[in-house]
C-alpha positions, -999 to +999 in steps of 0.1 A: -123-152+214-136-163+248-144-198+238-144-223+210-181-218+203-175-182+192-149-193+168-171-220+154-200-196+149-178-171+130-165-198+107-201-210+101-212-175+092-183-171+068-194-203+052-230-191+051-220-159+033-194-176+011-214-171-022-220-135-014-183-129-007-173-145-039-200-127-060-190-093-045-153-101-052-161-109-088-180-077-092-151-058-077-127-072-104-153-063-131-153-027-120-123-008-133-107+014-106-075+029-118-060+055-095-080+088-095-108+070-113-123+048-085-158+064-084-178+035-099-161+010-075-168+032-045-205+032-054-205-006-057-189-009-023-214+015-008-243-006-021-227-038-006-222-020+028-259-010+027-268-046+020-247-057+049-264-032+072-234-011+082-243+014+109-229+044+090-213+049+056-192+079+046-175+089+013-151+116+022-139+146+001-110+127-014-132+098-024-123+072+002-152+051+015-156+043+052-181+019+067-187+018+104-200-010+127-205-006+164-199+022+188-172+009+212-145+033+225-116+016+207-115+023+170-101-004+148-095+006+111-092-021+085-079-007+052-079-019+016-068+004-012-092-002-040-073+015-068-051-005-093-023+001-117-030-001-154-031-033-174+000-027-196+000-046-229-033-064-232-017-089-255+003-103-225-029-113-207-044-147-213-077-135-200-098-104-200-084-086-169-119-072-161-141-102-169-139-116-133-136-153-138-128-182-115-103-209-124-089-235-101-107-219-072-089-186-078-104-153-089-084-138-118-080-103-131-065-069-124-066-060-088-073-095-076-040-097-057-032-060-052-055-056-035-091-046-038-105-080-032-097-077+005-127-053+005-150-083+001-136-100+031-137-068+052-173-059+043-186-093+053-165-093+084-184-062+093-217-080+087-206-108+110-194-085+137-228-067+137-247-100+138-227-112+168-230-079+186-192-075+188-195-038+180-203-030+216-166-036+225-151-016+196-158+004+165-150-014+133-141+009+104-138-007+070-119+016+046-118+014+008-090+039+001-080+056-031-049+066-050-026+044-030-008+031-061+002+067-070+010+079-035+008+054-007-004+068+026-019+100+013-054+085+015-051+076+052-034+108+060-064+126+045-089+105+065-070+110+098-058+145+096-084+162+073-115+142+081-105+138+117-113+101+119-084+087+140-082+050+148-065+034+178-052+005+157-049-002+120-049-035+101-038-033+065-050-059+040-023-058+014-013-093+003+007-111+030+000-147+019-020-150+052+010-141+073+010-114+100+033-085+089+046-059+113+065-034+091+085-026+060+112-003+047+103+033+038+110+049+005+114+082-012+118+095-048+147+118-054+156+140-084+192+150-092+199+174-120+230+190-134+236+219-158+260+220-187+266+241-218+253+232-252+272+234-284+272+217-318+281+180-315+306+182-342+329+201-318+319+188-283+350+204-267+333+238-271+305+228-247+300+212-213+282+179-216+256+175-188+251+138-196+288+131-190+286+149-156+255+129-146+272+097-156+298+102-129+270+107-104+253+075-115+285+055-109+289+069-074+252+061-066+259+025-076+288+024-052+267+041-024+241+014-027+267-013-018+274+005+015+240+013+028+228+002+063+214-033+069+188-042+094+183-077+108+145-076+103+138-051+075+169-058+054+192-035+036+186+001+025+189+005-013+192+033-039+187+027-076+187+050-106+153+044-123+151+071-150+175+094-170+166+123-192+184+152-208+177+185-225+194+192-258+185+215-287+188+185-311+204+151-316+234+170-331+239+191-300+256+186-266+230+184-238+229+214-215+210+197-187+207+161-175+185+146-147+183+113-130+156+099-107+163+077-078+142+051-059+156+051-023+145+023+001+150+032+037+157+006+063+153+010+101+172+040+113+173+058+079+152+088+071+149+115+044+175+138+060+201+111+059+192+099+024+193+134+009+226+142+027+242+110+013+234+121-022+245+157-017+278+146-003+288+125-033+320+139-048+305+144-083+273+160-069+295+186-051+319+190-081+291+197-106+269+216-081+240+193-088+206+201-075+191+174-052+154+174-043+126+152-031+098+149-057+062+159-050+029+141-059+001+163-072-032+150-086-070+155-087-091+128-070-121+113-086-142+136-065-125+167-079-103+174-049-067+185-056-043+167-034-005+168-029+023+153-008+060+151-007+072+117-020+087+106+013+073+075+029+088+067+063+100+033+075+080+016+102+083-015+124+060-027+153+077-049+179+066-085+178+056-083+215+032-054+208-004-061+218-016-055+182+009-080+167+000-106+194-037-100+187-031-106+150-012-138+157-042-151+178-067-141+151-046-157+124-043-189+143-081-192+144-083-183+107-055-207+096-058-234+122-021-230+129+005-205+140+010-178+114+043-166+100+053-132+113+072-112+087+074-079+067+064-065+033+090-061+006+071-032-009+055-001+006+019+003+020-004+028+036+014+020+068+038+047+059+011+071+070-005+054+100+027+039+115+054+059+098+041+094+101+014+092+128+028+064+150-005+045+152+000+008+159-003-010+125-001-046+113-009-064+080-028-095+072-040-100+037-051-127+013-031-135-018+006-137-026+024-105-033+045-121-061+014-117-084+009-080-077+010-058-109+014-089-131-007-103-159-012-133-136-030-115-107-051-140-088-068-145-055-074-179-039-110-181-027-099-200+004-076-170+012-106-146+010-126-168+034-098-171+059-092-134+058-129-128+066-124-149+097-094-129+107-111-095+102-141-108+122-120-118+152-090-096+155-110-067+171-121-090+200-085-099+207-074-063+207-101-053+232-101-084+254-094-077+291-069-092+315-050-112+289 
């Protein structure tokens, strides 16, 4: 910001709207939004955007919601995926995951950490940006994206390539514990299957056991994992067998087909071509003529739109000296009152689309600690939400400031 008065005013406005931010966040938790079933929450967000006087609101054909403030040439997209995973065993929860309660100044419930409560901070940041007239310098686009938990990046690929709304910069609001994140490893899901020959299990020598074949492949994949590339910033690439299945006529028959599924994490310098070739070149894969393929995601969005994408999610890293990272550091310093940590995510985000596929500069700054994501202890410190609101209100001004 140009002077300390601007910073003070923004913090005063965040304090002014504190109750509204908290109430909106509680209503978000109370509104279930499992992947492909986000419609009710999208409508709730739309009402809050109308209340906050967004200039324009759009719900696209996939079901993502976009709220626009300002008409500046530079387009800055702030994204929060508003879908969640399921709740698992309800007996493991100490609270109702959809009651939306506050305990010890933290909001509890499914999606509190990962990550739909960032939407509350984003919407009220938009309100503050409009009240202060900052929209003349840039266009603020607040996105509530859908189906990220099932297929990260697909939602923003749809917005940018199908709806033709392309930002110049992207800020992701996945939990970063109020640090500035500038990348993460990519990932992909791989299927490896082998054929055998079934026979009665009382005479296994008459058949060709597909499970025995795939067991050799599993062992070689474990050895491969130990030798994958390491990056000083992103860390090591990994590959893990996550699921095994077989086809057999009965429990008294030798299986004639076996399949394993792999989670492959890709560090800097690794891509899908390399990852697939590493599996195809394993001795047992060659010996047993195993089939290796990348899985595909197919689903129907809550709007009724059929969507699909290959399950390859590219690695991305933005250099620390990049203008967007430095702008994020400045905005975080205002929000936190100190220099932020600059780091990376352990998991994957919508950045696989914006930065990984489309090469749009992307960073992350989110409230909450990722260690609570997908757990029965999901929580969001209210103070984190308020600091995030300050960040989202200020980062655009740093991105567009001149001569700095």
